[in-house]
Structure formats: structure tokens, C-alpha cells
C-alpha positions in Angstrom: 0.0 0.1 0.1 1.4 3.2 -1.0 1.8 5.9 1.7 0.0 9.1 0.7 1.7 12.2 2.3 -0.5 14.5 0.8 -3.6 12.9 2.6 -1.7 12.7 5.8 -0.8 16.4 5.6 -4.4 17.4 4.7 -5.5 15.2 7.9 -3.2 17.0 10.3 -3.9 20.6 9.0 -7.7 19.6 9.5 -7.3 18.2 13.2 -4.9 21.4 13.9 -7.9 23.7 12.7 -10.4 21.7 14.7 -8.2 21.5 18.2 -7.4 25.5 17.7 -11.0 26.3 17.0 -12.1 24.2 19.8 -9.6 25.7 22.3 -10.8 29.2 21.1 -14.4 28.3 21.8 -13.6 26.8 25.1 -11.8 29.8 26.2 -14.7 31.8 25.3 -17.1 29.9 27.4 -15.0 29.9 30.4 -14.4 33.6 30.1 -16.8 35.8 32.3 -16.4 39.6 32.2 -15.8 41.8 35.4 -18.8 42.8 37.0 -19.8 43.8 40.7 -23.4 43.6 42.3 -24.3 45.1 45.2 -26.8 43.4 47.6 -28.4 44.4 50.8 -28.7 47.8 52.1 -26.2 49.3 54.3 -27.0 48.8 58.1 -24.8 51.1 60.0 -25.1 48.6 62.8 -24.2 45.5 60.6 -20.9 44.1 59.4 -20.5 44.2 55.6 -19.6 41.1 53.5 -17.5 40.8 50.3 -18.1 37.6 48.2 -16.5 36.1 45.0 -16.3 33.0 43.0 -13.6 30.5 41.9 -12.3 29.1 38.8 -14.6 29.9 35.6 -17.2 30.9 38.0 -20.1 33.3 37.8 -21.3 36.0 40.5 -24.7 34.2 40.3 -23.3 30.9 41.7 -23.1 32.9 44.7 -26.7 34.2 44.8 -27.9 31.6 47.4 -25.4 32.9 49.8 -25.9 36.5 49.0 -29.8 36.1 49.2 -29.1 34.5 52.7 -26.9 37.0 53.8 -29.5 40.0 52.7 -32.2 38.2 54.9 -29.9 38.3 57.7 -29.6 41.9 57.5 -26.1 42.0 55.8 -25.1 44.0 52.7 -22.0 43.8 50.6 -20.7 43.1 47.1 -20.4 40.3 44.9 -17.5 40.4 42.4 -17.5 38.6 39.4 -13.9 38.6 37.5 -12.4 36.8 34.8 -10.5 33.9 35.8 -8.8 33.0 32.4 -6.8 36.0 31.6 -4.2 36.7 34.5 -2.4 35.2 37.5 -3.5 35.2 40.9 -1.5 38.3 41.5 -3.0 40.5 38.7 -6.6 39.3 39.3 -6.2 40.5 42.9 -4.8 44.0 42.1 -7.2 44.4 39.2 -10.5 43.3 40.2 -10.1 42.6 44.0 -8.0 45.2 45.7 -10.0 48.4 44.1 -13.2 46.9 45.5 -12.2 46.0 48.7 -10.7 49.6 49.1 -13.9 51.0 48.2 -15.6 49.0 50.9 -13.0 49.8 53.4 -13.6 53.7 52.7 -17.2 53.5 53.5 -16.8 51.2 56.6 -13.9 53.6 57.8 -16.2 56.5 57.6 -18.9 55.1 59.7 -16.5 53.6 62.2 -15.1 57.1 62.8 -18.6 58.0 64.0 -18.7 54.8 66.0 -15.4 55.3 67.7 -16.7 58.7 68.8 -19.7 57.3 70.2 -18.1 54.2 71.7 -19.8 51.7 69.5 -18.1 48.5 68.2 -16.5 48.9 64.8 -18.0 47.5 61.6 -15.9 44.8 60.1 -15.5 43.6 56.9 -16.2 39.8 56.2 -15.3 37.5 53.2 -17.1 34.5 51.8 -15.1 32.9 48.8 -15.4 30.0 46.8 -12.7 27.6 45.0 -9.9 29.3 43.4 -11.0 32.4 44.8 -9.8 31.4 48.4 -6.4 31.6 47.0 -7.3 35.0 45.5 -8.1 36.2 49.0 -5.4 34.2 50.8 -3.0 36.3 48.4 -4.8 39.7 49.1 -4.9 39.4 53.1 -1.0 38.6 52.8 -0.2 41.4 50.9 -2.7 44.0 52.0 -3.3 45.3 55.5 -6.8 45.1 56.4 -7.6 46.8 60.0 -11.3 45.8 60.1 -11.2 42.5 59.0 -14.1 40.4 60.4 -14.4 36.6 59.6 -13.4 34.8 56.4 -15.3 31.6 55.0 -13.3 29.4 52.6 -15.7 27.2 50.7 -14.2 24.3 49.0 -10.6 25.5 49.0 -7.8 24.0 47.2 -5.8 24.8 50.3 -2.6 23.0 49.4 -3.5 22.7 45.7 -5.2 20.3 43.5 -3.7 17.4 41.3 -6.0 18.9 38.3 -3.1 21.5 38.3 -0.6 19.0 38.4 -1.7 17.7 35.0 0.6 18.5 32.2 -2.4 19.6 30.1 -2.7 22.7 32.5 0.7 24.0 31.2 0.1 23.0 27.6 -3.3 24.9 26.9 -2.7 27.6 29.8 -3.7 30.1 27.0 -7.2 28.3 27.4 -7.5 27.5 30.8 -5.8 30.6 32.3 -2.4 31.4 33.9 -3.9 30.9 37.5 -4.5 27.1 37.1 -0.9 26.2 37.2 -0.4 28.4 40.4 -2.4 25.8 42.3 -0.2 22.8 41.9 0.4 20.6 45.0 4.2 20.8 45.0 5.5 22.4 48.1 7.0 25.4 45.9 3.8 26.4 44.3 2.3 29.7 44.3 -0.6 28.3 46.8 1.8 26.6 49.1 3.9 29.8 49.3 0.9 31.8 51.0 1.4 30.1 54.4 -1.3 29.8 56.8 -3.9 32.2 57.9 -3.3 34.4 61.0 -7.1 35.6 61.0 -10.6 34.0 61.9 -11.6 31.7 59.2 -13.8 28.9 58.4 -13.2 26.3 56.1 -16.3 24.2 54.4 -15.9 21.3 52.0 -18.1 18.5 50.6 -16.7 15.1 50.2 -18.8 14.0 47.1 -17.3 13.9 43.8 -19.5 15.7 40.9 -16.9 14.9 38.2 -15.7 10.9 37.8 -13.3 12.0 35.3 -11.7 14.8 37.4 -11.6 12.6 40.4 -9.5 9.9 38.6 -6.7 12.4 38.8 -7.1 13.0 42.4 -6.0 10.5 44.9 -8.3 9.7 47.8 -11.6 11.3 48.5 -12.6 14.8 46.6 -15.4 16.9 45.8 -14.9 16.8 42.1 -12.4 19.5 42.0 -10.2 19.5 45.1 -8.9 16.7 47.3 -10.4 16.5 50.6 -7.7 15.3 52.4 -5.5 18.7 52.1 -8.3 21.1 52.3 -7.8 21.9 56.0 -6.0 25.3 57.0 -4.3 26.0 60.3 -6.5 28.4 62.6 -9.6 27.6 60.6 -12.6 26.3 61.9 -13.5 23.2 59.7 -17.0 21.7 58.5 -17.8 18.7 56.0 -21.0 19.2 54.2 -21.9 15.6 53.6 -22.6 14.4 50.2 -21.9 17.9 48.6 -20.0 18.6 45.6 -17.7 21.2 44.7 -20.3 23.5 43.5 -23.5 22.1 45.2 -22.2 23.0 48.4 -23.0 26.8 47.5 -26.8 26.2 47.3 -26.9 23.7 50.3 -29.1 24.7 53.3 -26.3 23.5 55.6 -23.8 25.7 54.1 -26.3 28.7 54.4 -27.1 27.9 58.0 -23.2 27.3 58.8 -22.6 30.7 57.1 -25.2 32.8 58.9 -24.5 31.2 62.4 -20.7 31.8 62.0 -21.1 35.4 61.0 -23.6 35.9 64.0 -21.6 34.1 66.6 
């Protein structure tokens, strides 16, 4: 049988075009533009809360949480930011830091009055999910926040995820984003360089996989995205939401109740 180099070349070109097109479409689907949504009405006697999502997430994935917070009398902002464009450091400085600074200004203006009246100062709390936990840990490590209240880390890749270890995360980083490779499990990875929190925090994680293909790459129990075994952080309270997955945990009533109780008490 005669080898047909021309047909092989055409086949390779077609495959390359399909792959390139597929990666471009995937990147477009994973991209969500920057947006900030306010919730609640600022109560001068209540702490404020800043929430933001994780990898490839949207603000609306945290709506159940912000709805609960609003019912409890809290106000704050829900930050949606693109996760495929930049490193964690750049994401923090572009999208997170400016919004936190704006909230700090509002809170500090009120606290000046409250100090004169000898009233307890208003605090700024955070509730973040998945990759957002690494973003917040980086922010709190590199920025001083005098009025920091409580922090809730949901489904955190606290010490990395084997999904990030996979060579594909490096090969198609232009599609998946530069931040993905910063969550490797190696001791010298970005996420493992952040150290342990020195502030009040609460880790909540599920123990049911929502993606068996991802779970093949993660040893032991996982929630479909991050390993269960390494989710703990020193100085953080810890709660397992049984049979919740990486994303279902965000709308689970047990999660919402735990958040409300933690902020209250």
C-alpha cells in the first residue's frame, strides 16, 4: 500500500484547525467579564460582606449565599472577575483590591463616627469559593486590613489540586488561564507559598465528587475538583458538608445555615 503523504498532511491540518477552534471556543465559554453586584442595604449596625467565586465561575453561583446574607441584614458586594486572563496576583490587583478599598472607605467613614460614640466598629467579612480562596489568601497576605472580620473558605484547594498538576494545564494555559498552574500540589507552588491564615476563618468542603473524570486524577476522596485530605488550613474552623460537591455546596441549606451562624456568633 502506497503511503499518501498529501492525505496525511491534509488530515493533520484539519485536526490542527479543529483543535485550535475548539480551544478558542472553550476559552470563550470559560470567560466571564468583570462585574460587581451590590446586595442588601447598608446597615450602620451590621458588618459588611464581600463575596467572590472561583475558577470559571460567575457571580450568580453565589446568589444563594448573598440572598441569605441579605435576609440576615447584611449588605456587601459580589465580585465577578475573569479567571482565564491573568495570574492570581494580577487578578487580585485588577479586580479584588480596588473593590475592597472602596468598601474599606465606606466602613472607615462610619467607624470614625462609631468610635466617637464608643460603639463596636463595623467589620468586613469575606466568603469565597474554590480558586477565590487562593486569591483572598494572597490579598490578605499582601494588604493590610484593619477592619477584617471573619473569613469563610468554601471548597478550597488549600494546598493545591492534582488537576493543576496535570501537564495539560501547562500545555493549554492560554485556554485554561495562567492562574490554574499556580494551584499545583508541589511544596514550592504559589498556593503553598501563601502560608497559613493568621485571622479568623472557617473552611467548608463537600466529600462527594461531581466529576468522575476529574476524580480519576485526584487520589482519595475529593469533591470533584479539590482533594478532601489537604483542604484544611491552620487556625480555621472546619466543617464537612456531607454528600455535597464542589459546586452544590454553594446552594446547600446546611452551608447557608453554617455561614449565617458563623457570622452571628
